[in-house]
N, C-alpha and C positions, 0 to 999 in steps of 0.2 A: 430415560426419560429425564427431561431438564425441566425444572418448574421455577427457574431462577426469575424474581420478578424482573421486568425490563420494560423500556421506553424507547422508542424510537423518535428523533429531534429531525422534524423535516420543515420545510419552508416552502413559499411559493416560487422562490428564485434565487439565485445566488445571490450574497451580500446582504440578505436578510437578518443575518446574526445566527445562523446556526451553531457556528463554532464558538462563539460566545457565551452561549447559553448552553450548549452540551457541556462544554469545558466546566462553565461556571456550576452547573447541576452537579457534575461529578465530585468538583471540589467540595461543594456546600454538603452532599452527602457523607463524603470520606470525613470531613470535619465533623460530622456528627458520629463517627465512629462506624460507619458501613464500611464493608469490602465491596468496592465498586469495581465492576469489570469494564472497561472502556473499550468502545468498538467504533469503527467508520466505515461507512457504505462506500464501496468504490476503492480504486487505486491509490487515494492519496496517501502519501508516506509523510506529510508534513503535520497534519492536524494529531495524527496520532502521538506526535513526540509531546504536544501540550496535555494530551489526555494522560500520559503516563506521569507528567508532573503531577497533574490534579488527584490522581488516584494512587501513586506508587505501584501501579501495575502495568505491564506491557500494552501499550495500545495496539489493537489486532484489527486488520480490516477484512470486510466480509463483502466479496466481491463475486457476484453470480454470473458474470461473464468470463472471468478469469478463472475461477474454479468449477463453475457450473452450478446452478440452482442446488443440487443435491447435497453439496457440502457446505452451504450456508449454515443450516442447522446444525451439523456436528463441528464445524469451526467455532460457531458460536459457543456451544455446549462447552469446548475444550477450553476456551478462554475464561467463561464464565464459572467452571467449576468451584464450588466452595464459596462463592460470593453470595453476599446478601441481596444486591441489586446491579442490574446491567444498564449502562446508557448507549445507545448507539446513534451516533451522528450521522445524517443523512448526506446526500450529496446533490449539489444543484437544485434544481426544482423538483418536489417530491415525484413528479410522474416523469421526470427526465431519466432517460437511461442509454442503452449503447444504441447508437444510431441506426435507424433503420431496422431494429430488433424489438420494435413494441415496448413492452415494460420492463424488458430484460435488463437486470442491474440497477433498476431504478430503486430509490427510497421505498417507493411503495410496494415494488416486488420484493425487496428484502423485508419490510414490514410483514407482509402476507406470510413470507415462508418461516418468520420467527413467530407467528401468532402474536403479533406485539401490537399495542395501541400506540397511536400517534400523537405527538405533541407539534400543533403547528406554530412555528415562529413567524410571526408577521412583522415587518417593518412597516410602523404606522406613521412614519414622520410626514406624509404627506397625503393623510386622509382620515376621513373622520367616519360617516356614516357608510360610506363604500365598503369598510372592512368588513361590513356583515355579508355583501354579496361575495366577496372574495372567499371568506372562510364557509361559507354556505355552499360555493362551488366546489371547493377542494374537499369538504366534508361529504359531499353527495356524488363526486364524479365516479368514484369506483366502490360499491357498496361493499366490496370485501375489504375496504382498507379502513379501519375504526381510528376516526380523528376524536379523540378522548378529552381534548382541551387546548386551548391556543395560549402562548404566551406573546404579549404585545411588545415589540421592541422599539427603543427611539421615540418614547413618549415625551411631547414636549412640557406638559403642565397638568395640574389639578384638572383643568377644564378641560383639556384634549383627553384625558384618561376617562372623564365622565361621559362625553360623547361617544367615545368608543365602546365604552360598556353599555350605554343605552342601546347603541345600534345592536350589540351583539347579543341582548336579552331575546331577539327574535330568532337568532341563527340557530339555537339549540345547541351550540358548543360552549363549554363553560370557560370562563378566562381563569386561567391557572397562575398568571403572572404579569406584571407590568414592570418595565424596565426603562428607566430615563436614560438620556444621553450621558455616557460616561468616558470621558477621554482616557482615562488610567486603565481601561480596559482594552484600549486598541492595541494590535498587534502590527508592526511595521510590515509591508509588503514589498516584493521587487519582481523580476521578470517572471518568475513560476509561482508565484503566491506568496503565502506567509514566510517570512524568514525563520528557519528552523531554531528549534530550542538550543541546539548544540552550539549554535553562532552567538546566542544573546541570554545564556542561562540565568544569570542574576535578574536580567529584565523580565525574562519570561516567568520566573517564580514571581515577581511582584506582580504581573499581570494576570497570572491564573489566580493568586491571592485575589485581586481585586473583583476579578469574574465571580469567585465563590462568595466573595461578601455581597456583590450586588445583588445575584440571583437570590442568595438566602434572605435578603431584605425585602426583595421584590416579588417573590413567587410563594406560593403556599406548597411547601414541601410535603407536607402530610398528605394532600389531596394528590399530589404526583407520585408519592409512594403507593398509595391506594390504588390509583390507576395502575401503575406497574405490576401491582399484585393481581390485576384482574387478566394479565395474558394468559393465553392458553398454554397448556402443558405441551412440550415438544419431545416426541416420540421416536427420538433418533439417539443412537451411540454417539458421545463425545469423540472427536477425532483424535487419534493418539499416534504420534510419528512412528513409533517402534512397532504398533500393529499394520500399518499399512505398508511398512517396509518388509514385514514378514508376509504380507499376503500378497506382495507385487511378485508378477512373473519373472521367469529365469530369461537372462539374456538372449536375444536373436544372435548376437555378434559378438566376436571377443572385444572387451573394452580396447585393448590397445591398437585395433585395426582401425586406423583413421585416414581419411581420404575425401575427395571430392566426388560427388555424384553427381549425374548429368541433371542440370538444373530445370530445362524446360518440362520434362515429364513429372517432376515433383510439384509442379503448379497446379497439376490436375486435381481432380476430387477423390483418387484413390490413396491419398497419404496416410499411414498406419495412424492407429488411435491411442497407442501408448508407445512411450519410450521404455529401452529395456532395464533391468535391474540386475546387480550384482549378484555374489555368491551368499550363503547365508552368514548372519553377523558373527555367529561364534568362530567362523573360520578366517575372521579378517583382523590382522594385527593392527596396532596402533597406527594412526595417520594424523598429523598436525596440520589443520587447516587454517591460515592466515586469513582474516577477515577485513577488510578496510574499514575504518571508522572515522571518527573526529569529526570536525565542523565542515570538511569537505566533501565526505562520504557518508550522508546521513539516511540514504533511502534503503530500506531493507525491510522484509517481512520476518517477523519473530520465527515463522514456521521453517524458514531456510535453515537457520541454526538449530532449530530441533531436529530437523531431518537428517543434517549433516551428522549430529551427535549420535542419533539412533543409529545410522549406518556405522559408525564405529571411529568417527573422527573427534579429535580433540579441537575444538574450536578457540581459537585465540585472537583476540582483538587488537589491531595496532592502528596508529595515527599517522598516515603518510605526511602531515605536515610537520610531526616531531619527531618521528622515529626514524633514526637513519639506516637501522638494518630491520630486514623481515625477523619475526620472532624466530628462536632458535629452534632447528629441527623442522621448519616448515616444509611441507611435502605437496602443498596445494594452496592456491591463492582465489580468494573470491574479492571483487571490487564492484561494489554495486553503485547504485546511483547517487547524486549529489549535485555539487555546486563547484565542481572544479574550476570553472570560468572565474569564478568569483577568486579563488585562490592560486591562480595559474601563477603567479610569481612566486609565491611560498613553495608550491609543489615543485615547480623548476628549479628554485635554489637546493633543494635537497637532493643533491647529486648522488651522494652514495646511496639513499633508497631507489632512485631511479635505475641506477646500474645493478642494484640487487633483484629489482622485479625482472630486468631484462635477462640477467643471468638465468634466474628462475624458469622464466620462458624459454631459454634457449636450450635448457636442460630437456625439456620436453615434460616439464611437469604439468599439472593441469592448472590452467587459468581461466577463470569465468569473469568476463567483464561485462557490465549492463551500463549503457547510457555514460555516466560520468567515469566509470572504469575503462570503457572504449575510448574517451578523449584521453585519458590518461595514459593508455597505451601506445597513443598515435607518436609520431616523430615529434609534433610541435602542436601546441594550442595557442592561438591568437600570437605566434611568432615566438612563444616561449619554449625551450627545449621540453620535451616529456621523455618518457621511457623509451620510445623508438622501437617498440616490440612489433609495430605494425609499420608497412611502408604508406603511410597515411598520414594528412595535416586535417586539423580541427580549428574552427573558428565559429567566433559569435555569429549570430544573424538576427537579422529583425521580424524573421517568419518565424510563428509559433507552431512546432508540429505537436499535435495533441490528438489521442484517440486511441480507441481499441483496435488490435489488428488481428486477424486469423492469418496464421502462418504455418509453413511447413519445413522441417528441417531438411536443408539441401545437401549436408555433409555430414559423414559419420563423425563425430565430435567428442569430448569428453562428457558432454552433457546428454547427447541424444544420438541414437541411428537415423539416417538418412530415411525421411518418408513419415517421421514423427509429427504428428500434428499438435501444435499448442496455440493456445491464444496469449496474447500479449497486448501491452500498452506502451505507447510511446509518448513522450513529455519533455521537449525540450526546445530551444532557440539556439541552437548550434548546427554546423554542417561538417560533417567528414568528407574529404575527398582523397581518393575515391570512397565511393559508398560500400563498395564491397571488395573482396577480394578474389583470388583464383579460385578459392573453395568459398563459396557465401556460406554463410551461416542459416539464413531463412529465405524463403520464397514467401513475401507477402502477398495473400490471396485477396484481402479486403482491408480498406475501401479501393486500393489499386493494386495492380499486380506489378509487383517488381521484386528485386533480388536485394537482401542486405546483409552486412555483417560479414566477419573474417572467420575462418577456421585455418589453423595452420599449427602444427604439431600439436602440442596439448592446449592451444588457446582456443577460446570461443568469446568473441566480443560483438557486443551488437548493440543497437540503440533500443532493442525490445526488453522491457521487464516483463517479466513472466513469475508467475507464483508456482513454486515446486509442490505445492499440496495437490494441484492438479496432476500432477506427474511426479509422484515419488520416486520413482525409478530414476530421475534425473540426478538426485543425491546420491544415490546407491552407487550409480555409474561414477560420478565424481570421485567418490572416495576409494572405489576400486581402482581407478586411475591412479590416485594418490599411492596407494599401495604396489603397485606394479612399475610405476614410472622410475 
């Protein structure tokens, strides 16, 4: 049972100021001495970095598509354990979720799963009386979603504020904050959204402090805390990496048995529902897993490291921009998402590390690469030499590839057996040619049918970002391969 007070910060659309308000609330409450648990709806990796700065706690994602609705409560309770308050930043517009899936994975859906009141952030810069119709519509659209208050953002003047408040008096939703335009809280963006904290830490610290000060001055924090305390209790156990691994099933295939499976049948509806798991943790010797970090590789879910650790691995983070060798004793390598295209010159210049990664992959050690990791393993990226593990090239593209994916594993790999069904997310402006190898990693079933990614020896490389909490056997299988390779 979790009774941590909580708020969900939503908005009518992207660009309304959710990140500014949510991060500012986290910082303002933390400055008052509260232990604040930060969360983000959806697959976004960047906003949680700012949440971490604001609270001093790991920012965590709540994604009802990647993990399933049944895990939203347990993952929330896991992150919020021992905290005084939780703030959950929404995604896009409040009712926007997975395309073609109704409310699934929307902010409204997650708010209902968490039994949490919603605070609606409205960009009031180009309206006055119309704000009442907007707020009334969002508050009444779904009676199961409780909009407990509104924060007006980008208010121009005292006169503008008075007009907005007068209009909202009839909407039945209290105004809990009014924020003026404030350039000092702006965060720079580029081709995939905000610039991550790891790339601008000093400036990000200043921006988060400014957000906290702005929210503290413009919002009724006591009323917001009272609203958070009105959240209903969650009757679910907190997610625990060791417990979910202990309860996962035995492996259906030996881990070292890797190879391609016929792709076409795997694109049908009969895919398996779970990945395999390894042997009991007590029987597993120590294995060191190197995880890429630093400014070029900032995209990761905290639960991945927790699962690897619970499976018996020692996780060591290294920076491919600075470290010329992998950590001593590395038995497996995880390279997540990020912005290698921004740092292609620096990554290419670090030839000793590129050779070390190539040698590790050649040895048959397990290597899991997602998106940015996929690019790093190619022969080249925008004409610059990379690790050369994959016989493929990568380049920047004008086209944005974005969205949830329903996929099935086409080949036995260090992460899953062929036939394993998983859901993922793509988010990139790059192209890899060819897009798949002789043994593809995934058959994507939706929104279009295609094969994608590479499986060769111990390497699993793909554009797909997945959340291992949905398939904890992935971590167990990976660490088992570390032990046997």
